N, C-alpha and C positions, 0 to 999 in steps of 0.2 A: 504494500500500500504506500502510495506517495505521501510525502509530508505536505499537508495543505497550507502550512505556514511558511513554506519555502519562499524566498524573496520574489520569485516571478510567478508563483502559483495563482495569485489573484491579481487581476488588473481591471476591476470593475468599479471605478469611482470610489464612493464612500464605503463599499463593502470590502475594501482592501485592508487586511489586518495591519500591514506595515504603515499605511496611511493613518489608520486610527491610532496606533501606538504613537506616531509622530504628533498627531493632533492632541492627544492626552498629555504628552510631555510638554508640548508648547503651552497648553492651557495651564498646566501646573506651574510652569516657569513664570508665565504672565501673572498668575495669581500670587505667587511668592513675591514677585517684584512689586505688585500693587500693594501688598500688605507690608512692604518694606522689610522683608526677612531675607537675610543673607543665606547663601548655601550652607555655610558653616553653622549658623544658628538653627536652620531647619533640620540639618543632620543631627545636631545635638539634641534638640527638643523631641525629635521623632524616634531617635534610637537607630536610625538608618545611617550607615557609614557615609562619610563625605564622598568617598570613591563611588559608592553605589548611586548616590544622588547625582553626582557629576555624569556618570555613565548614562543615567536615565535622561538627563537634560541633553546630553550630546548624542547618544546612540539610541535612545528610546527603549532601553532594555532595563527591566527591573522585575523583581519577584512580586507576586501578588501581595504577599504579606507586607513587604516594604512599601508598596504603593498604598496600601490601606493605612499604614502607619503615617505616611506623609499626609494622607487625606484627613486623618484625625487632627493633626496640627493645623492644617489649613481650613478646618471646619467645613469639609465637604464630604465627609464619610456617608452621610445620608443619601448622596447621589448614587451610590453603588447599590442601593436597595432595589432598584428596578432591573438590574442585570439578571438575566435568567429567570425572571418571574414567569410563572405559568400563565399563558394567555387565556383569558376567559372567552368562551364561545360567544359569538356575536349574532349568530343566526340559529334557528332551530335545527337545521341540518348539521351544523357544526356541533351542537350540543348532543345530538343523537349519535353522531359518528365518533365522539370522543371516547376513547377506551381508557380504562384505569390500569394500565400496565405498571408493574412495580419494578421491572428490570428489563434491560435490553437483551435481545437475543443475539448470540454470535452467528455471523453469517459465514 
C-alpha cells in the first residue's frame, strides 16, 4: 500500500495534507506573533522543545501531542474539538443507511 502522505500523493487544492500542515504552522506563527510571544517563551510555557517549535514553524513537522501543547498556551485547544467528529445524518436516507460498526475490517 502506498503512503498517502507522501509529498506528491495529493495535489488537490485544500485537500493536500502538506498544504494544510503549512497553513496550520503559518497560522500558529501568526498567532504567536500577534500575542507577542517569542519562540523561546512559547517553548518554555508549553513544554515543547525550542528545536521542535522551530522545526514546526520552518518545516511544518510536529507531533500531535506537541501541537496540542502549543494550542493550550495559545488558547486555541478548543478548535481541535471538531476534528474527526462523527457526522450527523442530514437526510432520512443517510440516517437509514448509517451502520453502527464498532471496528474496521481488514481487506
